[in-house]
Each structure stands twice: as C-alpha cells, then as structure tokens.
C-alpha positions in Angstrom: 47.4 101.5 19.0 45.8 104.9 17.6 44.5 102.9 14.4 40.8 102.7 14.3 39.0 99.0 14.8 37.4 98.6 11.3 36.4 95.0 12.5 32.5 94.3 12.1 31.4 93.2 15.6 29.3 90.2 13.7 29.5 88.5 10.4 27.5 85.8 8.5 28.4 82.2 7.6 27.2 83.3 4.0 29.5 86.5 3.8 32.6 84.8 5.6 32.0 82.1 3.2 32.3 84.4 0.2 35.4 86.2 1.6 37.0 83.1 1.8 36.2 82.2 -1.8 37.9 85.1 -3.1 40.6 85.3 -0.6 44.1 85.8 -2.0 46.1 82.5 -1.6 49.0 82.8 0.7 52.8 82.4 -1.2 54.5 79.5 0.5 57.2 80.7 3.2 60.9 80.4 2.2 61.5 78.1 5.2 59.2 75.9 3.4 60.9 76.3 0.1 64.3 75.1 2.0 63.1 72.4 3.8 61.7 70.6 0.5 64.9 71.8 -1.5 66.7 70.3 1.5 64.7 67.1 1.4 65.1 66.9 -2.6 69.2 67.1 -1.8 69.0 64.4 0.9 67.1 62.0 -1.2 69.1 62.8 -4.9 72.0 62.0 -2.1 70.5 59.0 -0.9 69.8 57.8 -4.4 73.3 58.3 -5.8 75.1 56.3 -3.3 72.2 53.9 -3.6 73.0 53.6 -7.1 76.9 53.3 -6.7 76.2 50.6 -4.2 74.1 48.6 -6.4 76.3 48.4 -9.2 79.3 47.3 -7.1 77.0 44.5 -5.8 75.9 43.4 -9.1 79.4 43.7 -10.8 80.7 41.4 -7.5 78.0 39.0 -8.2 78.6 38.9 -11.7 82.3 37.9 -11.4 81.1 34.4 -9.9 84.1 34.3 -7.3 84.5 30.9 -6.7 85.5 31.8 -3.1 82.2 33.9 -2.1 80.0 31.3 -3.6 82.0 28.5 -1.7 80.0 26.2 0.5 76.8 27.4 -0.7 73.5 25.3 -1.7 71.9 25.5 -5.2 68.8 27.1 -3.5 71.5 30.0 -2.0 73.0 30.5 -5.3 69.4 31.0 -7.0 68.4 33.4 -4.6 71.6 35.5 -5.2 70.8 35.3 -8.9 67.4 36.5 -8.5 68.6 38.9 -6.3 70.9 40.0 -9.3 67.9 40.2 -11.5 65.8 42.5 -9.2 68.7 44.5 -8.7 69.0 45.0 -12.7 65.4 46.0 -12.9 65.7 48.4 -9.9 68.3 50.5 -11.5 66.1 50.7 -14.7 63.4 52.0 -12.6 65.8 54.2 -11.3 66.8 55.4 -14.6 63.2 55.9 -15.9 62.5 57.9 -13.1 65.3 60.1 -13.8 64.6 60.8 -17.5 61.4 61.8 -16.3 62.6 64.0 -13.5 64.6 65.7 -16.4 62.1 66.0 -18.8 
C-alpha cells in the first residue's frame, strides 16, 4: 500500500451531487446478460411448448369426438366451445407478440 491517499477528508453535498450527475454509467456485467439470455431462452421454450399443446387441444376439440363428449351437459359443451374460442384468441395474441418481436 505505497499508493498515496488522494481521497479528500470531506466532501460537500453539492460537490457529491455534481460528481454523481457527471459520473459514467456502469455497463452491465456479463453475469446479468447471461441471466437475461437464459430467462429469454426458457421463456421462448415455454411459449413454444404451450403453442404446440394448445394447437393439439384445439385440434382434439374440433374433431368433436363423440366418446369424449358423451355424457356431457349442454353447459359443459358450451364451456368447451368457449374454451376453444379463447385458446384461438390466445394463439392470435401469441402470433402478434412474435410478429412484433421479429420487427
């Protein structure tokens, strides 16, 4: 520790604020970037899996398989139809999200 101590004993609040205002911003560390990239990869994978499963569910509902719908009330069938509509809307929303992400 042969370096001379050039730090002042005291600093005014005004001078400290001035230094903070003119200080250079720190760049993000590579750990932060790696964490963000990992989160994005995990999110993309989750969304892709959801899209595949959702399309399979819609396909199955669209087939109107009598064995699956047997013994269901009219309210249950209407609820299933509403679910199909909502899943289609969700897929459209995902497509819009993906389209904007590519731009």
